[in-house]
C-alpha positions in Angstrom: 30.2 -24.3 -6.6 27.6 -23.9 -3.7 24.1 -25.9 -3.8 21.1 -24.2 -4.6 19.9 -23.3 -0.8 16.1 -24.7 -2.8 17.3 -28.1 -2.9 18.6 -28.9 0.6 16.4 -30.7 2.7 17.5 -29.4 5.8 17.0 -26.3 4.9 14.5 -24.3 7.3 14.0 -20.0 7.3 14.4 -18.2 10.3 10.4 -17.0 11.0 9.5 -14.8 14.5 6.9 -16.3 16.3 4.3 -14.0 14.6 6.0 -14.2 11.1 5.3 -18.1 12.0 1.8 -17.3 12.5 1.0 -15.1 9.9 1.9 -17.6 7.3 -0.5 -19.7 9.1 -3.3 -16.9 9.4 -3.1 -16.5 5.7 -0.3 -18.1 3.0 0.2 -21.8 4.1 -1.8 -24.5 2.1 -3.9 -27.0 4.2 -4.6 -30.8 3.0 -7.4 -32.4 2.9 -6.6 -33.5 7.0 -6.6 -29.8 7.5 -2.4 -29.7 8.3 -0.3 -26.7 7.2 2.2 -27.0 4.5 6.0 -26.2 6.2 6.9 -22.1 5.4 10.2 -23.8 3.5 7.3 -25.7 1.4 5.5 -22.4 0.8 8.9 -20.3 -0.4 9.8 -23.1 -2.8 6.5 -23.6 -4.1 6.0 -19.8 -5.1 9.9 -20.0 -6.2 9.7 -22.4 -8.2 6.1 -21.5 -9.5 8.1 -17.9 -10.7 10.8 -19.9 -12.2 9.1 -21.8 -14.8 8.0 -18.5 -16.5 11.5 -18.2 -17.8 10.9 -20.7 -20.0 8.0 -18.6 -21.7 11.2 -16.2 -22.8 13.7 -19.1 -23.3 12.9 -22.7 -24.3 16.4 -23.3 -24.6 16.8 -23.3 -20.5 17.4 -26.6 -19.4 16.1 -28.0 -15.9 19.7 -26.7 -13.8 19.2 -23.4 -15.6 15.5 -23.1 -14.3 17.1 -24.2 -11.1 18.7 -21.2 -10.9 16.5 -19.3 -11.2 14.3 -20.6 -8.2 16.9 -20.7 -5.9 17.6 -17.0 -6.4 13.8 -16.1 -5.8 13.9 -18.4 -2.9 16.8 -17.2 -1.1 15.9 -13.6 -1.7 12.6 -14.8 0.4 14.1 -16.6 3.2 16.6 -14.7 3.4 14.5 -11.6 4.3 15.4 -9.4 1.9 12.5 -9.2 -0.5 8.8 -10.6 -0.6 6.0 -10.6 -3.4 2.8 -9.5 -2.3 0.1 -11.5 -0.3 -1.6 -12.9 -3.1 1.8 -14.3 -4.7 2.8 -16.3 -1.6 -1.1 -18.1 -1.3 -1.8 -18.7 -4.6 1.3 -19.3 -6.6 1.1 -22.9 -7.6 -2.4 -23.5 -6.5 -5.4 -24.3 -8.2 -6.8 -20.5 -8.0 -4.1 -19.1 -9.2 -4.9 -15.7 -8.9 -1.8 -13.5 -7.6 -2.9 -9.9 -7.6 -3.7 -8.0 -4.4 -5.8 -4.9 -5.9 -8.2 -3.8 -8.7 -9.6 -0.5 -10.2 -12.4 -1.1 -11.8 -14.6 1.7 -13.9 -18.7 2.9 -13.0 -20.1 4.8 -15.4 -23.4 6.9 -15.2 -25.9 4.0 -16.1 -27.7 1.2 -14.3 -26.4 -1.5 -16.8 -22.7 -0.4 -16.1 -23.3 0.0 -11.9 -24.5 -3.3 -11.7 -22.0 -4.8 -14.2 -19.3 -3.6 -12.0 -20.9 -4.8 -8.8 -20.8 -8.0 -10.3 -17.4 -7.8 -11.5 -15.9 -6.7 -7.7 -18.2 -9.5 -6.4 -15.6 -12.1 -8.3 -12.7 -10.0 -7.6 -13.9 -10.5 -3.9 -14.6 -13.4 -4.1 -10.7 -14.2 -5.4 -9.5 -12.2 -2.2 -8.9 -9.0 -4.2 -9.7 -5.4 -3.4 -11.0 -2.9 -5.3 -10.8 0.6 -6.1 -13.6 2.7 -7.7 -14.3 6.2 -9.0 -18.2 7.2 -8.9 -17.3 10.6 -10.2 -19.2 9.7 -13.5 -22.6 9.0 -11.4 -25.4 11.7 -12.0 -25.9 13.8 -8.8 -28.6 12.8 -6.9 -31.9 14.4 -7.4 -30.7 14.4 -11.0 -33.8 13.8 -13.8 -33.5 10.9 -15.1 -35.2 9.0 -18.5 -37.6 7.0 -16.8 -39.3 10.0 -15.2 -37.6 9.5 -11.7 -34.8 11.2 -10.2 -31.1 9.9 -10.1 -30.1 8.5 -6.2 -26.6 10.0 -6.2 -22.6 8.6 -6.1 -23.2 7.9 -2.2 -26.5 5.1 -2.4 -25.1 3.1 -5.1 -21.6 3.4 -2.7 -24.1 1.6 0.1 -25.0 -1.4 -2.9 -20.8 -2.2 -3.3 -20.6 -2.1 0.4 -23.6 -4.7 1.6 -21.9 -6.7 -1.5 -18.5 -6.4 -0.1 -19.8 -7.5 3.4 -21.5 -10.2 2.1 -18.5 -11.8 0.4 -16.9 -11.3 4.0 -19.6 -12.8 5.6 -19.3 -15.8 3.0 -15.9 -16.8 4.3 -13.2 -15.0 2.3 -12.8 -12.9 5.5 -11.3 -10.1 3.2 -12.5 -7.0 1.2 -11.5 -3.9 1.2 -12.6 -1.0 -1.1 -11.3 2.7 -2.2 -14.4 4.9 -3.1 -13.2 8.4 -4.8 -15.7 11.2 -5.7 -13.9 14.5 -7.8 -14.1 17.8 -5.5 -16.1 19.2 -8.4 -19.2 16.9 -8.0 -22.5 18.0 -6.6 -22.9 15.0 -4.1 -19.3 16.0 -2.2 -20.5 17.1 1.0 -22.8 14.1 1.3 -19.6 11.8 0.2 -17.7 13.6 2.5 -19.9 12.9 5.3 -20.9 9.4 4.9 -18.3 7.4 7.2 -19.4 10.1 10.0 -23.1 8.7 9.5 -21.7 4.5 10.1 -22.1 4.0 5.8 -19.5 2.6 4.2 -17.9 0.5 6.8 -15.9 -1.6 4.2 -14.5 1.7 2.1 -11.7 3.9 2.3 -12.9 7.1 0.7 -10.9 10.1 -0.5 -11.6 13.3 -2.5 -9.6 14.0 -5.9 -8.8 17.5 -5.3 -7.6 19.5 -8.4 -5.0 22.0 -8.6 -8.0 24.6 -9.5 -9.5 23.8 -6.4 -6.3 24.0 -4.3 -5.6 27.4 -5.7 -9.2 28.4 -4.9 -9.4 27.8 -1.2 -5.8 28.9 -0.9 -7.1 32.5 -2.7 -10.7 32.4 -0.6 -12.8 32.1 -3.7 -16.1 29.8 -4.6 -15.6 26.8 -6.7 -18.3 25.5 -9.0 -19.3 22.1 -8.4 -20.2 20.1 -12.1 -23.3 18.1 -12.9 -21.2 15.3 -14.7 -24.0 14.0 -17.0 -24.8 17.3 -18.5 -21.2 19.2 -17.6 -23.0 22.2 -16.2 -22.6 24.1 -13.4 -25.1 23.6 -10.7 -24.2 25.4 -8.6 -20.6 27.2 -6.4 -19.6 27.2 -2.9 -16.7 28.5 -1.5 -13.6 26.3 -1.7 -12.6 26.8 1.5 -15.8 25.6 3.0 -15.5 22.6 1.4 -12.0 21.9 2.6 -12.9 22.6 6.1 -15.7 20.3 5.4 -12.9 17.7 4.3 -10.7 18.0 7.1 -13.2 18.1 9.9 -14.3 14.7 8.6 -10.9 13.5 8.4 -10.7 14.7 12.0 -13.3 13.0 13.0 -13.3 9.4 11.5 -9.4 9.3 9.4 -11.8 9.7 6.3 -12.0 10.9 3.8 -8.4 11.2 2.7 -7.1 13.6 -0.2 -6.1 12.2 -3.8 -4.1 15.1 -5.7 -5.1 14.2 -9.5 -3.6 16.5 -11.1 -0.5 15.5 -9.6 -1.3 11.8 -10.3 -2.2 12.1 -13.9 1.0 14.7 -14.1 3.1 11.6 -14.2 0.7 9.1 -15.4 2.9 7.0 -17.7 0.4 6.2 -20.4 -1.8 9.3 -20.8 -2.8 7.9 -24.6 -5.0 5.3 -22.9 -7.2 7.7 -20.5 -6.9 9.8 -17.3 -6.1 8.0 -14.0 -9.4 8.3 -11.6 -9.0 6.2 -9.0 -6.0 4.2 -6.8 -6.5 0.6 -4.9 -7.9 0.5 -1.4 -4.4 2.0 0.2 -3.8 4.5 -2.1 -0.3 3.4 -3.1 -1.1 2.6 -7.1 -3.2 5.3 -9.3 -4.3 2.8 -11.7 -6.4 2.7 -15.0 -9.9 0.9 -15.4 -9.0 -2.9 -14.9 -6.0 -2.0 -13.9 -4.3 -4.5 -11.3 -1.3 -3.6 -9.1 1.3 -6.4 -8.6 3.3 -5.3 -5.2 6.2 -6.3 -3.5 8.9 -5.0 -0.5 12.3 -4.7 0.0 13.4 -5.4 3.5 16.0 -2.4 3.3 17.1 -3.3 7.1 18.5 -6.4 5.1 21.1 -4.9 3.6 23.1 -3.0 6.3 26.1 -4.6 8.1 25.8 -3.7 12.0 29.1 -5.0 13.0 30.9 -2.4 10.2 28.2 -0.2 10.5 28.3 0.0 6.4 25.2 -0.4 3.9 25.4 -2.7 1.0 23.8 -0.5 -1.6 25.2 -2.3 -4.7 23.1 -5.6 -3.5 19.9 -3.6 -2.6 20.2 -2.4 -6.5 20.7 -6.4 -7.4 18.1 -7.3 -5.3 15.9 -4.6 -6.9 16.4 -5.8 -9.8 15.9 -9.4 -9.1 12.5 -8.4 -7.0 11.4 -6.9 -10.8 12.1 -9.9 -12.3 10.3 -12.0 -10.0 7.5 -9.7 -10.3 7.3 -9.5 -14.0 6.9 -13.5 -14.0 3.9 -12.9 -11.2 2.2 -11.3 -14.5 2.7 -14.2 -16.6 2.0 -16.7 -14.1 -1.4 -15.5 -12.2 -4.9 -16.1 -13.2 -7.5 -13.1 -13.4 -10.4 -12.4 -12.3 -11.7 -10.8 -15.6 -10.6 -11.2 -19.3 -10.7 -7.3 -19.5 -8.6 -7.3 -16.2 -6.4 -9.5 -17.8 -6.2 -7.0 -21.2 -5.5 -4.2 -19.1 -2.7 -5.9 -16.9 -0.9 -6.8 -19.9 -1.3 -3.6 -22.0 0.9 -1.7 -19.4 2.7 -4.5 -16.8 2.2 -2.1 -13.8 4.7 -3.3 -11.1 5.5 -1.4 -8.0 8.3 -2.6 -5.9 8.6 -0.9 -2.4 10.2 -0.6 0.8 9.7 -1.9 4.5 12.0 -2.2 7.0 13.0 1.3 6.7 12.0 2.2 10.8 14.6 -0.8 11.6 17.4 0.5 9.2 17.1 4.0 11.1 17.7 2.6 14.4 20.4 0.2 13.4 22.2 3.1 11.9 21.3 5.8 14.8 19.1 8.0 12.8 15.8 9.5 14.4 12.6 9.2 12.0 12.1 12.9 12.2 15.4 14.2 11.4 17.2 15.8 7.8 19.0 12.2 8.0 15.9 10.0 7.8 14.8 12.2 5.2 17.9 12.0 2.8 18.2 8.1 3.4 14.8 8.0 2.0 15.5 9.5 -1.0 18.5 7.6 -1.6 17.0 4.0 -0.6 14.5 4.9 -3.3 16.9 6.6 -5.7 18.6 2.7 -5.9 15.5 1.2 -5.9 14.3 3.1 -8.6 17.3 2.2 -10.6 17.7 -1.0 -10.2 14.1 -1.9 -11.2 14.6 0.4 -14.1 17.6 -1.6 -15.5 16.1 -4.6 -15.2 12.8 -3.4 -16.9 14.8 -2.2 -19.5 16.8 -5.5 -20.1 13.7 -7.7 -20.3 12.1 -5.4 -22.7 14.9 -6.3 -24.7 14.6 -9.8 -24.6 10.8 -10.3 -23.8 9.7 -7.0 -25.5 8.2 -4.1 -24.3 4.9 -3.4 -22.6 2.3 -3.1 -25.3 1.5 0.6 -24.8 5.0 1.5 -24.7 4.4 3.8 -27.8 3.1 7.1 -27.2 3.9 6.5 -23.7 5.6 8.9 -21.6 8.7 6.6 -21.7 9.0 7.2 -25.6 7.7 10.6 -25.4 10.8 11.1 -23.2 13.0 9.7 -25.3 13.8 6.5 -22.6 15.0 2.9 -24.1 11.6 0.6 -24.5 10.5 -0.3 -20.6 8.8 -3.7 -20.0 6.6 -2.0 -17.0 5.2 1.3 -17.5 5.6 1.4 -13.9 8.5 -0.4 -11.6 8.0 1.0 -7.6 5.3 1.7 -5.3 5.2 2.3 -1.3 2.5 0.0 -0.3 2.0 -0.9 4.0 3.5 -3.8 3.4 2.2 -4.9 7.0 1.4 -8.9 6.8 4.5 -9.3 4.7 6.9 -7.5 7.1 5.7 -9.3 9.6 6.5 -12.8 7.5 9.9 -10.8 7.5 10.6 -10.1 10.9 10.7 -6.1 10.2 8.6 -2.9 10.0 6.1 -2.1 8.1 6.6 -0.6 5.1 8.2 3.4 5.4 6.3 3.8 8.6 7.9 4.4 12.0 7.4 1.9 14.8 4.3 2.3 15.8 5.0 2.0 19.4 7.3 -0.1 21.8 5.0 -2.8 22.4 1.9 -3.1 20.4 -1.3 -5.2 19.6 -2.3 -5.9 15.9 -5.5 -6.7 15.0 -6.2 -9.4 12.6 -9.8 -9.9 10.6 -10.2 -13.3 12.6 -10.4 -11.3 15.4 -7.4 -12.0 17.3 -4.4 -10.0 18.1 -0.3 -10.0 17.3 1.6 -8.8 20.2 4.7 -6.7 18.8 7.8 -5.9 20.5 10.4 -3.7 19.6 13.6 -5.9 19.8 15.7 -3.6 19.0 14.7 -1.7 22.2 15.0 -5.0 24.2 18.5 -5.4 22.6 19.8 -1.9 23.3 18.8 -2.2 26.5 21.1 -5.0 26.9 23.7 -4.1 25.4 23.9 -0.6 27.9 23.3 -2.6 31.1 20.0 -1.6 31.8 17.1 -3.3 33.3 15.4 -4.3 30.2 11.9 -5.7 32.3 11.0 -2.5 34.6 11.6 -0.3 31.3 9.6 -2.3 29.2 7.1 -2.4 31.5 7.0 1.7 31.3 7.7 1.6 27.8 4.5 -1.0 27.3 2.1 1.0 29.7 2.6 4.2 27.1 3.9 3.0 24.4 6.8 5.9 23.9 10.1 6.2 26.0 10.4 10.1 25.4 9.5 10.4 29.4 12.2 7.5 30.6 14.4 10.0 32.3 16.6 6.8 33.3 17.1 6.1 29.4 20.5 7.8 27.5 19.4 10.6 25.4 20.7 9.1 22.1 18.4 6.3 22.9 15.1 8.2 23.3 16.4 10.3 20.0 16.3 7.1 18.1 13.6 5.2 19.1 10.8 7.4 18.3 7.1 6.4 17.7 4.1 7.5 15.4 3.3 9.2 18.1 6.6 11.2 19.3 6.6 12.2 15.5 5.0 15.5 14.3 2.8 15.2 11.4 4.8 17.5 9.3 8.1 14.9 9.9 5.7 12.1 9.1 4.9 14.0 5.0 8.2 14.7 4.8 8.9 11.3 4.7 6.4 10.2 2.5 7.3 13.2 0.3 11.4 11.7 0.2 9.7 8.7 -1.2 7.2 9.9 -3.8 10.1 12.2 -5.1 11.4 8.5 -6.5 8.4 6.5 -7.0 6.4 6.0 -10.0 3.2 5.2 -8.2 1.7 6.4 -4.9 3.1 5.9 -1.4 1.0 4.6 1.4 1.5 6.1 4.6 -0.6 7.4 7.6 0.0 10.6 9.3 -0.8 9.9 12.4 -2.1 12.9 14.5 -3.0 12.7 18.6 -6.3 12.9 20.1 -5.6 16.9 20.9 -5.0 17.6 17.5 -7.9 20.1 15.5 -9.4 20.3 12.6 -6.9 23.2 11.8 -4.1 20.5 12.5 -5.7 18.2 9.6 -5.6 20.8 7.3 -2.1 21.9 7.5 -1.1 18.3 7.1 -3.1 18.1 3.7 -1.5 21.4 2.4 1.8 20.5 3.2 1.0 17.3 1.8 -0.2 19.0 -1.5 3.0 21.5 -1.4 5.7 18.6 -1.1 4.4 17.2 -4.2 2.3 14.0 -2.5 0.2 12.1 -4.4 -1.9 11.4 -1.6 -2.2 11.8 2.1 -4.4 9.9 4.6 -4.6 11.7 8.6 -5.5 9.5 11.4 -5.9 10.9 14.8 -5.7 9.1 18.0 -9.0 7.5 19.2 -10.9 8.9 16.5 -12.7 5.2 16.0 -13.9 2.7 18.5 -11.9 -0.3 16.6 -8.6 0.0 15.1 -6.0 -2.1 13.2 -3.2 -1.3 15.6 -3.6 -0.3 19.5 -1.1 0.0 22.6 -0.9 -3.3 24.6 -3.0 -1.4 27.4 -6.3 -1.8 27.1 -7.3 1.9 28.5 -5.3 3.4 25.6 -6.5 3.5 22.1 -4.1 5.0 19.7 -4.3 5.5 15.9 -4.5 3.0 13.8 -2.1 2.7 10.4 -4.1 2.7 7.0 -3.7 -1.1 5.8 -6.7 -4.0 4.4 -6.3 -7.3 4.4 -5.5 -7.9 0.9 -2.2 -5.4 0.5 0.5 -6.2 1.3 
């Protein structure tokens, strides 16, 4: 029997230079002298913390059995096959013990509720979490209130939340991200849509929750009613196409707002008896009920490909998905929570979101172009396998640990499905920081560029170079220095006549891919994902407002739960940029608290 790797004092995980940096920047514990723990110590800390949870459900487990579980968790992480979300790596086994990334908090139509939520948001942000809110229940600007005055509207209160977030960031956490949602039928929707263009809400992503009724009205060029959420009376009507155009125009200008297809989201709400979903986490991949939180993780799908035999280990992928689900169910048990309401909501549904990273790397290894039917089919097959692995494990855990308490009346029960431990098991997050640790491409995104800079919250930059491209050049006996210089200047290889056609076809980057193919890949993953999918639909600087509209409509038609478009160079500061200073291409949606 092989000795547990976790007990090997000489073992060191293989990490890239950027992986080491990201660990120091985000996750490694420091002692009183400011010295960082070693990465292997961090992985052991996380693995042991999560393995100890096994005893909560089986008190007969001896130390060797706990070690076996710890070793399984440790090996999955150190082999770069699976990593839990950032707060788990940071907080497991430490005093804070807050292991969740993002939370949704309710905002009701009263001063007491608004400022209670503001207080709760500050508590979440101070512990490294991000927050999502729907402001759709707040009465419109100018509506009379009981004191004799008039309401100032949702956007005015969002600005208060924005200042709170900035204050917490300035106070030392360096983190803070929000999602602000407003329904398309709210009387203040036009003010909301244009808020980012006015320089407001710098710590918010914003999304319009659009209904099927609205999308149908826009398709038929009909008027659409705006309804006072306080009185439920129609305030006025406006052409649905005018509102859709306004959303598209502002998304073209600033990258915000995105759209949430709220009826599609609620059609897949696993616990409708608990209420309707109104908001998501900051990057949109986790539609959640009030006080729920998302516990996310990423499987590096490239790690299961054998480059020598050109085979793929589907069985191993499914097994790892099951192990990841068990790890993350243990995270729920091991975590502390900022608020008792959050603790109760999380344990009521036990939602988890296991998703993908390394997709672009896998495509390159398999010789498949990102913008191809083969990539679309592979995306569906990968998520089908991960979905199956997580659901089988959730069902097994329900048999030994009990189903999630809200299982009675859930869609699982209505469909006659055996009890589940978790109301959801899959989600696709950006996975931007944990992918850097794992040394793979982020989420389901294509490679942004052959070489690019990642801008960090501390003002520093990480230079990323596509090592697969370098290796391909060397394997073909091509001049990697000269070609890399060209690639770093343009970010793309599509104009390199010295490069073989098959390499140009495989090494497509974000701006080489049409918006339609970005959306088709997102939809392929969404089809087999319980929660949502975070993806940036990159558009060239020359894209028009009509191009944004076409992207929005295609995402709706293909069954996505939301969409974010980002036009190249529509903002001065961007999360990702090509290394040459004069070029500022598009940002991929990310936040410092998501995975």
